VEXMI-82055 format. One record per residue: residue number from 1; residue in one letter; x, y, z of N, C-alpha, C in turn. Coordinates in steps of 0.02 Angstrom, whole numbers, always signed. Example, Ala and Ser with C-alpha at 12.3 -4.5 7.8 and 13.67 -1.06 7.14 Angstrom:
1,A,+660,-284,+390,+615,-225,+390,+660,-165,+390;
2,S,+642,-112,+354,+684,-53,+357,+645,+2,+394;
//
This chain:
1,X,-1575,+206,+280,-1538,+230,+221,-1464,+215,+228;
2,X,-1433,+191,+174,-1362,+174,+176,-1320,+237,+180;
3,X,-1272,+238,+225,-1225,+294,+231,-1190,+304,+164;
4,X,-1177,+369,+147,-1149,+385,+82,-1083,+350,+69;
5,X,-1038,+349,+119,-973,+317,+110,-980,+243,+96;
6,X,-1027,+210,+131,-1037,+139,+120,-1069,+126,+52;
7,X,-1111,+171,+29,-1141,+164,-37,-1086,+166,-91;
8,X,-1042,+215,-86,-989,+220,-136,-939,+163,-131;
9,X,-927,+139,-70,-885,+80,-63,-917,+20,-97;
10,X,-982,+12,-88,-1018,-43,-120,-1016,-36,-196;
11,X,-1024,+25,-220,-1021,+37,-292,-951,+21,-319;
12,X,-900,+43,-283,-831,+28,-304,-818,-47,-305;
13,X,-843,-82,-254,-835,-155,-252,-869,-188,-311;
14,X,-927,-162,-331,-963,-190,-388,-926,-177,-453;
15,X,-899,-117,-461,-863,-99,-523,-804,-145,-534;
16,X,-767,-160,-481,-708,-202,-487,-725,-276,-484;
17,X,-765,-295,-434,-777,-365,-420,-829,-398,-463;
18,X,-876,-359,-491,-930,-388,-532,-923,-369,-605;
19,X,-906,-306,-619,-899,-284,-689,-828,-290,-714;
20,X,-780,-304,-670,-710,-315,-688,-679,-254,-722;
21,X,-699,-196,-700,-668,-134,-725,-602,-124,-689;
22,X,-547,-109,-725,-482,-100,-692,-483,-46,-639;
23,X,-441,-53,-587,-443,-5,-531,-438,+68,-550;
24,X,-392,+84,-596,-384,+154,-615,-448,+184,-642;
25,X,-479,+148,-690,-541,+172,-720,-598,+171,-670;
26,X,-600,+119,-628,-653,+114,-578,-650,+173,-530;
27,X,-590,+194,-511,-582,+252,-467,-608,+315,-500;
28,X,-592,+324,-564,-615,+383,-600,-691,+383,-606;
29,X,-720,+325,-621,-793,+319,-626,-826,+336,-559;
30,X,-797,+309,-505,-826,+320,-439,-825,+394,-420;
31,X,-769,+427,-434,-765,+498,-418,-813,+540,-460;
32,X,-820,+521,-523,-866,+558,-567,-938,+550,-545;
33,X,-957,+488,-527,-1025,+476,-504,-1039,+512,-438;
34,X,-989,+514,-394,-998,+549,-331,-1007,+624,-343;
35,X,-966,+651,-389,-972,+722,-405,-1041,+739,-434;
36,X,-1069,+690,-470,-1135,+700,-500,-1192,+687,-451;
37,X,-1174,+667,-390,-1224,+657,-338,-1263,+593,-344;
38,X,-1233,+541,-371,-1267,+477,-379,-1291,+449,-313;
39,X,-1350,+420,-313,-1377,+386,-254,-1395,+315,-273;
40,X,-1415,+276,-224,-1434,+207,-237,-1492,+203,-287;
41,X,-1535,+253,-286,-1593,+253,-331,-1579,+279,-401;
42,X,-1524,+318,-408,-1511,+350,-473,-1448,+325,-508;
43,X,-1406,+286,-473,-1340,+271,-500,-1342,+228,-563;
44,X,-1389,+181,-568,-1390,+138,-627,-1403,+179,-690;
45,X,-1452,+223,-687,-1469,+265,-746,-1413,+315,-760;
46,X,-1386,+345,-708,-1333,+395,-717,-1271,+362,-747;
47,X,-1253,+303,-722,-1195,+267,-749,-1206,+251,-823;
48,X,-1265,+229,-841,-1279,+212,-911,-1272,+273,-956;
49,X,-1293,+332,-931,-1288,+393,-971,-1215,+415,-979;
50,X,-1176,+409,-926,-1108,+434,-927,-1058,+386,-959;
51,X,-1072,+321,-953,-1024,+271,-976,-1057,+217,-1019;
52,X,-1082,+237,-1078,-1118,+189,-1120,-1073,+135,-1150;
53,X,-1007,+146,-1151,-962,+97,-1181,-932,+49,-1130;
54,X,-944,+61,-1066,-918,+16,-1014,-969,-41,-1002;
55,X,-946,-95,-969,-993,-148,-952,-1053,-119,-914;
56,X,-1113,-139,-932,-1173,-109,-900,-1178,-126,-826;
57,X,-1203,-78,-788,-1214,-87,-717,-1289,-96,-705;
58,X,-1308,-151,-674,-1377,-162,-657,-1387,-162,-582;
59,X,-1449,-161,-561,-1465,-161,-490,-1437,-223,-456;
60,X,-1438,-280,-492,-1412,-342,-464,-1337,-337,-452;
61,X,-1301,-301,-496,-1229,-292,-487,-1215,-251,-425;
62,X,-1254,-198,-416,-1246,-156,-357,-1260,-196,-294;
63,X,-1309,-240,-296,-1324,-281,-237,-1266,-327,-219;
64,X,-1230,-351,-271,-1171,-392,-258,-1119,-351,-218;
65,X,-1109,-289,-240,-1062,-245,-205,-1084,-232,-134;
66,X,-1149,-221,-124,-1175,-208,-57,-1163,-268,-12;
67,X,-1175,-328,-38,-1165,-388,+2,-1091,-398,+20;
68,X,-1046,-381,-28,-974,-386,-13,-955,-340,+45;
69,X,-981,-279,+43,-965,-231,+96,-996,-252,+162;
70,X,-1057,-276,+160,-1089,-299,+222,-1051,-356,+254;
71,X,-1027,-403,+212,-987,-459,+238,-922,-434,+268;
72,X,-893,-385,+235,-831,-355,+259,-840,-322,+327;
73,X,-894,-284,+334,-907,-249,+397,-921,-298,+454;
74,X,-955,-352,+439,-969,-402,+491,-905,-433,+517;
75,X,-853,-434,+476,-789,-462,+497,-746,-411,+535;
76,X,-773,-352,+547,-735,-301,+583,-687,-262,+540;
77,X,-698,-263,+475,-654,-229,+427,-693,-169,+399;
78,X,-659,-112,+393,-689,-50,+370,-674,-40,+296;
79,X,-724,-18,+258,-715,-3,+187,-711,+73,+177;
80,X,-661,+95,+139,-649,+166,+129,-645,+181,+54;
81,X,-695,+213,+24,-693,+227,-48,-648,+286,-64;
82,X,-627,+291,-126,-582,+345,-148,-617,+413,-142;
83,X,-683,+413,-137,-721,+475,-129,-720,+502,-58;
84,X,-695,+463,-10,-695,+483,+60,-638,+532,+75;
85,X,-650,+584,+116,-595,+629,+135,-539,+593,+172;
86,X,-554,+535,+201,-503,+498,+239,-458,+456,+194;
87,X,-476,+449,+130,-435,+410,+83,-369,+448,+74;
88,X,-312,+415,+82,-248,+451,+81,-234,+485,+13;
89,X,-217,+549,+16,-202,+586,-45,-144,+555,-83;
90,X,-93,+533,-47,-34,+504,-80,-52,+441,-118;
91,X,-101,+403,-94,-123,+343,-130,-165,+362,-190;
92,X,-207,+412,-183,-249,+435,-239,-206,+461,-297;
93,X,-145,+482,-282,-102,+511,-333,-70,+459,-379;
94,X,-68,+396,-359,-34,+347,-401,-75,+333,-463;
95,X,-43,+302,-512,-73,+294,-578,-136,+250,-577;
96,X,-138,+200,-534,-195,+154,-533,-218,+140,-462;
97,X,-239,+193,-429,-263,+188,-360,-326,+145,-356;
98,X,-332,+104,-305,-392,+63,-298,-453,+106,-280;
99,X,-512,+90,-306,-571,+129,-291,-594,+123,-219;
100,X,-576,+67,-187,-594,+55,-117,-535,+21,-83;
101,X,-519,+43,-22,-471,+7,+19,-507,-17,+82;
102,X,-482,-71,+109,-512,-103,+168,-459,-106,+222;
103,X,-479,-91,+284,-428,-91,+336,-456,-116,+402;
104,X,-411,-141,+443,-422,-155,+513,-369,-116,+552;
105,X,-391,-82,+604,-343,-45,+644,-364,+26,+656;
106,X,-314,+69,+665,-325,+138,+686,-325,+185,+627;
107,X,-383,+215,+612,-391,+257,+553,-343,+316,+553;
108,X,-328,+344,+612,-286,+404,+615,-216,+391,+586;
109,X,-195,+328,+584,-130,+312,+555,-129,+330,+481;
110,X,-185,+324,+447,-188,+343,+376,-176,+417,+366;
111,X,-193,+458,+416,-183,+530,+409,-109,+548,+415;
112,X,-67,+500,+436,+4,+513,+443,+44,+492,+382;
113,X,+13,+461,+333,+48,+443,+272,+49,+503,+225;
114,X,+97,+505,+178,+142,+451,+158,+199,+439,+208;
115,X,+213,+374,+216,+268,+354,+259,+327,+330,+218;
116,X,+361,+279,+244,+419,+250,+210,+408,+175,+203;
117,X,+414,+150,+142,+409,+78,+129,+478,+47,+137;
118,X,+480,-8,+173,+543,-46,+182,+527,-118,+163;
119,X,+558,-143,+110,+540,-208,+83,+603,-246,+61;
120,X,+593,-310,+45,+648,-350,+21,+629,-424,+19;
121,X,+680,-465,+12,+670,-536,+1,+642,-572,+62;
122,X,+605,-625,+48,+582,-669,+102,+641,-711,+129;
123,X,+690,-725,+85,+747,-766,+104,+804,-721,+126;
124,X,+792,-684,+178,+840,-634,+201,+898,-666,+239;
125,X,+955,-632,+237,+1012,-653,+278,+1003,-625,+348;
126,X,+1038,-653,+397,+1035,-625,+465,+1053,-551,+467;
127,X,+1104,-531,+430,+1123,-461,+429,+1070,-418,+395;
128,X,+1039,-445,+344,+985,-408,+311,+927,-395,+358;
129,X,+910,-444,+398,+856,-436,+447,+874,-382,+498;
130,X,+936,-382,+521,+958,-331,+569,+952,-261,+539;
131,X,+974,-255,+476,+972,-190,+443,+900,-166,+433;
132,X,+856,-212,+413,+785,-193,+403,+753,-171,+468;
133,X,+768,-206,+522,+742,-186,+588,+769,-118,+608;
134,X,+833,-108,+596,+865,-45,+614,+834,+13,+576;
135,X,+823,+4,+511,+793,+57,+471,+722,+71,+494;
136,X,+683,+17,+505,+615,+26,+529,+612,+63,+595;
137,X,+657,+45,+641,+658,+77,+707,+679,+150,+702;
138,X,+731,+165,+664,+756,+233,+659,+702,+280,+632;
139,X,+672,+260,+577,+623,+305,+545,+557,+307,+583;
140,X,+539,+253,+617,+480,+256,+660,+490,+304,+718;
141,X,+550,+302,+748,+565,+349,+802,+565,+421,+778;
142,X,+580,+430,+713,+579,+497,+684,+509,+519,+663;
143,X,+459,+476,+674,+390,+495,+660,+362,+469,+594;
144,X,+400,+427,+559,+376,+401,+495,+336,+336,+505;
145,X,+280,+330,+470,+243,+268,+467,+282,+220,+422;
146,X,+296,+160,+447,+333,+110,+407,+282,+66,+371;
147,X,+290,+62,+305,+244,+24,+263,+280,-37,+235;
148,X,+249,-95,+241,+277,-156,+212,+221,-206,+201;
149,X,+240,-269,+185,+190,-317,+163,+178,-377,+208;
150,X,+205,-377,+269,+196,-431,+317,+223,-498,+293;
151,X,+263,-498,+240,+293,-560,+217,+348,-582,+264;
152,X,+366,-645,+260,+424,-669,+297,+486,-632,+273;
153,X,+536,-630,+315,+599,-599,+295,+602,-525,+308;
154,X,+622,-486,+257,+634,-415,+266,+571,-377,+287;
155,X,+514,-393,+257,+452,-358,+274,+438,-363,+349;
156,X,+438,-423,+374,+424,-434,+445,+474,-398,+489;
157,X,+537,-398,+469,+589,-364,+508,+576,-289,+510;
158,X,+554,-260,+454,+540,-188,+452,+482,-171,+498;
159,X,+429,-213,+497,+373,-202,+544,+397,-206,+616;
160,X,+438,-256,+631,+462,-264,+700,+504,-204,+722;
161,X,+544,-179,+676,+584,-120,+692,+540,-60,+709;
162,X,+486,-51,+671,+440,+4,+685,+409,-3,+754;
163,X,+392,-64,+772,+363,-76,+838,+414,-63,+893;
164,X,+477,-82,+881,+529,-69,+929,+539,+6,+939;
165,X,+528,+44,+885,+535,+117,+888,+473,+152,+914;
166,X,+425,+113,+940,+363,+141,+967,+325,+181,+914;
167,X,+331,+159,+852,+297,+194,+797,+239,+155,+768;
168,X,+211,+182,+716,+155,+151,+682,+179,+118,+618;
169,X,+146,+64,+600,+165,+28,+539,+103,+1,+505;
170,X,+104,-1,+439,+48,-25,+398,+71,-86,+359;
171,X,+33,-140,+365,+45,-201,+327,-5,-204,+270;
172,X,+20,-202,+209,-23,-204,+150,-29,-277,+127;
173,X,-90,-303,+127,-101,-373,+115,-124,-385,+43;
174,X,-114,-446,+18,-132,-464,-51,-196,-505,-53;
175,X,-238,-498,-3,-300,-538,+2,-347,-502,+49;
176,X,-409,-527,+54,-456,-499,+101,-433,-507,+173;
177,X,-455,-463,+216,-429,-460,+285,-465,-507,+333;
178,X,-501,-555,+307,-531,-605,+350,-481,-657,+372;
179,X,-423,-658,+340,-369,-705,+357,-303,-667,+359;
180,X,-251,-701,+384,-183,-673,+385,-138,-722,+347;
181,X,-100,-694,+300,-51,-734,+263,+15,-697,+263;
182,X,+70,-731,+280,+74,-800,+304,+50,-807,+376;
183,X,+25,-867,+392,-2,-879,+459,+51,-869,+513;
184,X,+113,-882,+495,+167,-874,+544,+173,-803,+570;
185,X,+148,-755,+530,+153,-685,+551,+88,-658,+581;
186,X,+41,-703,+598,-20,-681,+631,-7,-646,+697;
187,X,+40,-672,+739,+55,-635,+801,+83,-565,+788;
188,X,+124,-559,+735,+150,-493,+717,+94,-447,+695;
189,X,+46,-473,+658,-12,-433,+638,-50,-407,+699;
190,X,-57,-450,+749,-90,-429,+811,-51,-373,+846;
191,X,+15,-378,+845,+56,-325,+876,+48,-259,+839;
192,X,+45,-264,+772,+36,-203,+732,-29,-168,+750;
193,X,-82,-206,+756,-147,-177,+773,-146,-149,+844;
194,X,-115,-184,+890,-113,-162,+960,-73,-98,+968;
195,X,-27,-85,+922,+16,-26,+927,-13,+34,+890;
196,X,-73,+27,+864,-103,+83,+828,-93,+82,+754;
197,X,-67,+26,+728,-56,+20,+656,-116,-6,+619;
198,X,-104,-26,+557,-158,-48,+512,-139,-110,+473;
199,X,-189,-151,+460,-186,-200,+406,-230,-173,+351;
200,X,-206,-173,+289,-241,-139,+235,-239,-181,+172;
201,X,-293,-178,+133,-297,-217,+71,-344,-182,+22;
202,X,-338,-199,-42,-387,-175,-90,-441,-227,-103;
203,X,-439,-283,-65,-486,-338,-76,-534,-345,-17;
204,X,-598,-355,-31,-646,-365,+23,-636,-432,+57;
205,X,-664,-440,+115,-660,-503,+152,-687,-560,+108;
206,X,-651,-615,+109,-671,-674,+70,-630,-685,+8;
207,X,-591,-635,-13,-549,-643,-72,-483,-674,-51;
208,X,-466,-734,-77,-404,-768,-57,-343,-738,-91;
209,X,-285,-756,-66,-222,-733,-96,-208,-770,-161;
210,X,-187,-734,-212,-167,-762,-276,-99,-732,-295;
211,X,-57,-769,-332,+10,-744,-346,+12,-674,-376;
212,X,-32,-660,-424,-30,-595,-457,-49,-538,-410;
213,X,-86,-554,-357,-107,-502,-311,-49,-478,-267;
214,X,+1,-520,-258,+59,-498,-219,+99,-446,-258;
215,X,+98,-452,-324,+131,-402,-366,+92,-337,-365;
216,X,+26,-342,-373,-16,-283,-376,-16,-243,-311;
217,X,-10,-277,-255,-12,-240,-191,+49,-195,-182;
218,X,+102,-208,-221,+162,-165,-215,+145,-92,-232;
219,X,+100,-82,-279,+83,-13,-298,+49,+24,-241;
220,X,+13,-13,-199,-20,+18,-142,+32,+37,-90;
221,X,+82,-5,-80,+137,+13,-35,+171,+77,-59;
222,X,+179,+84,-125,+207,+145,-152,+162,+205,-139;
223,X,+96,+195,-149,+49,+249,-139,+46,+274,-68;
224,X,+63,+232,-20,+62,+251,+50,+130,+277,+74;
225,X,+177,+286,+27,+246,+302,+46,+274,+359,+6;
226,X,+321,+393,+37,+361,+444,+2,+414,+410,-41;
227,X,+437,+353,-18,+488,+316,-54,+495,+246,-26;
228,X,+538,+207,-58,+548,+138,-38,+622,+125,-26;
229,X,+635,+85,+26,+703,+60,+38,+703,-15,+22;
230,X,+744,-34,-26,+753,-105,-43,+813,-130,-3;
231,X,+801,-175,+44,+855,-197,+88,+894,-255,+58;
232,X,+860,-307,+36,+893,-363,+3,+847,-389,-52;
233,X,+876,-419,-103,+835,-449,-156,+876,-473,-214;
234,X,+851,-525,-246,+881,-550,-308,+858,-506,-366;
235,X,+900,-504,-419,+884,-461,-475,+816,-480,-507;
236,X,+801,-544,-509,+737,-567,-536,+694,-590,-477;
237,X,+657,-543,-449,+616,-559,-390,+556,-513,-388;
238,X,+508,-529,-345,+449,-488,-338,+465,-419,-311;
239,X,+519,-414,-273,+539,-349,-245,+554,-299,-301;
240,X,+577,-325,-357,+592,-281,-414,+530,-241,-436;
241,X,+472,-273,-431,+410,-239,-450,+398,-178,-406;
242,X,+414,-184,-343,+408,-127,-297,+450,-69,-322;
243,X,+512,-84,-342,+556,-32,-367,+528,+1,-430;
244,X,+501,-40,-475,+474,-13,-538,+414,+32,-525;
245,X,+370,+11,-480,+313,+53,-462,+337,+119,-431;
246,X,+388,+114,-391,+416,+173,-358,+440,+224,-409;
247,X,+478,+201,-458,+504,+246,-509,+448,+273,-554;
248,X,+400,+230,-571,+344,+250,-613,+304,+307,-582;
249,X,+297,+305,-516,+258,+355,-481,+299,+410,-450;
250,X,+362,+414,-471,+406,+469,-452,+414,+476,-376;
251,X,+421,+419,-343,+436,+419,-272,+510,+401,-264;
252,X,+541,+421,-209,+612,+407,-199,+625,+332,-192;
253,X,+680,+310,-222,+700,+240,-218,+770,+236,-188;
254,X,+776,+197,-134,+840,+187,-100,+855,+112,-99;
255,X,+919,+96,-98,+939,+26,-97,+999,+18,-50;
256,X,+995,-32,-7,+1050,-45,+41,+1106,-82,+5;
257,X,+1167,-55,+11,+1225,-86,-21,+1280,-97,+31;
258,X,+1322,-146,+17,+1383,-156,+56,+1435,-105,+32;
259,X,+1480,-87,+77,+1531,-37,+58,+1576,-61,+2;
260,X,+1591,-126,+1,+1632,-153,-52,+1621,-228,-56;
261,X,+1650,-259,-107,+1639,-330,-120,+1668,-374,-65;
262,X,+1713,-347,-25,+1745,-387,+28,+1708,-382,+94;
263,X,+1652,-346,+95,+1614,-336,+157,+1593,-403,+186;
264,X,+1595,-406,+253,+1576,-467,+288,+1501,-473,+297;
265,X,+1462,-424,+273,+1390,-427,+282,+1358,-483,+241;
266,X,+1386,-496,+182,+1360,-550,+139,+1285,-542,+125;
267,X,+1265,-482,+107,+1195,-469,+92,+1175,-496,+23;
268,X,+1110,-509,+14,+1084,-527,-52,+1075,-462,-90;
269,X,+1124,-445,-131,+1129,-376,-156,+1123,-369,-232;
270,X,+1106,-423,-267,+1105,-416,-340,+1053,-365,-363;
271,X,+994,-365,-333,+944,-315,-352,+963,-245,-329;
272,X,+982,-234,-266,+1003,-166,-247,+1059,-139,-291;
273,X,+1108,-180,-307,+1163,-157,-349,+1138,-137,-418;
274,X,+1094,-177,-447,+1067,-161,-513,+1026,-97,-511;
275,X,+987,-88,-458,+945,-28,-453,+987,+35,-446;
276,X,+1043,+31,-411,+1087,+89,-403,+1124,+103,-468;
277,X,+1151,+52,-499,+1194,+62,-558,+1155,+78,-621;
278,X,+1093,+53,-627,+1057,+60,-690,+990,+97,-685;
279,X,+963,+103,-625,+896,+132,-619,+895,+196,-577;
280,X,+953,+218,-554,+956,+282,-519,+937,+280,-446;
281,X,+932,+220,-416,+917,+217,-345,+974,+247,-305;
282,X,+958,+277,-248,+1009,+307,-206,+1033,+257,-154;
283,X,+1098,+247,-150,+1124,+195,-105,+1122,+216,-31;
284,X,+1111,+166,+11,+1118,+174,+84,+1172,+125,+105;
285,X,+1228,+152,+129,+1285,+109,+148,+1286,+95,+223;
286,X,+1262,+143,+262,+1266,+134,+335,+1217,+182,+369;
287,X,+1216,+179,+435,+1173,+224,+474,+1191,+297,+463;
288,X,+1252,+310,+441,+1272,+379,+429,+1231,+411,+373;
289,X,+1200,+370,+331,+1160,+396,+275,+1088,+412,+294;
290,X,+1066,+391,+353,+995,+397,+370,+971,+470,+372;
291,X,+1011,+514,+398,+991,+584,+403,+981,+614,+333;
292,X,+1026,+597,+287,+1019,+621,+218,+955,+595,+187;
293,X,+942,+531,+198,+880,+500,+172,+819,+537,+200;
294,X,+820,+551,+265,+761,+583,+295,+750,+652,+267;
295,X,+803,+689,+254,+796,+755,+224,+761,+751,+156;
296,X,+781,+701,+117,+750,+691,+51,+676,+672,+58;
297,X,+662,+630,+107,+593,+608,+118,+549,+667,+139;
298,X,+574,+709,+182,+534,+767,+204,+517,+813,+146;
299,X,+566,+824,+102,+553,+868,+44,+502,+837,-3;
300,X,+507,+772,-14,+460,+738,-59,+390,+736,-28;
301,X,+386,+726,+38,+320,+725,+71,+285,+791,+63;
302,X,+322,+846,+71,+292,+912,+63,+267,+921,-9;
303,X,+304,+895,-56,+284,+900,-127,+220,+860,-140;
304,X,+217,+799,-113,+159,+756,-125,+96,+785,-94;
305,X,+103,+813,-34,+44,+839,+2,+28,+911,-15;
306,X,+70,+942,-58,+59,+1011,-75,-5,+1022,-115;
307,X,-31,+1082,-112,-93,+1098,-147,-88,+1091,-222;
308,X,-27,+1095,-249,-18,+1092,-322,-2,+1022,-347;
309,X,-6,+972,-304,+6,+903,-326,-44,+884,-379;
310,X,-20,+850,-431,-62,+831,-488,-85,+759,-479;
311,X,-150,+749,-482,-176,+681,-478,-160,+643,-541;
312,X,-137,+581,-534,-120,+540,-592,-183,+521,-630;
//
């Protein structure tokens, strides 16, 4: 008999991957079916009764989901449905939480989220890389899980900083975990796993990276975080999407700024400046601001994990 968690993971994979139901609705359907006690033998009929206007679910569709999960497990990747107690509450709270997440690494790290997302441009300056590492290290030493996307530039620097701080870090990927992208960061991914961290995705093994998926994965970084620090970025860049998701989901948004226009740091600051001046992001000018940031993060974390938190 299939374990309950694996059954619901298979069902979630079928809803998204075969029926093309959007993640938010798929998560709601999955939770409703679980509450109704759906099993492999009853789910097709129960789904038809509860959701007559959605794309129909057949036994063949469920088998597709089962095969996706089996392939994922054979690759050493674990599937975690939104119905599982181990699914992070902070992620379930976002507006369009994925019905299933897939991970490689240490499950206990998920119990430590929400953490802090540190992100920015792939075309980082040397000073930007130093700052991202410093932020990752400081907050990892303070016990925060550092969340980023394993991209070149600021993301990789944030992960490295967390490792330097002997902390845990989660890399949110835009593809199935059978591969690592970019390949240049495969050694860094190995270090993350060896240190007790996680590689995490909403895609089962075998799903390749596509441009739109890099944008969508930003919402998962937000869901695993109390807030985001934007270290460097152009005003029109993918990092901007991270900021928008952050604000949409009422998580704290911070942006690294130079003290003045004559600063020798020469950071890529057009996006951070715009976020502070027009979107209400809180500026980080130096290490002197870190304690203030941490106080804000602690208060927000208590709010997110509180019993009265409202599911989106």
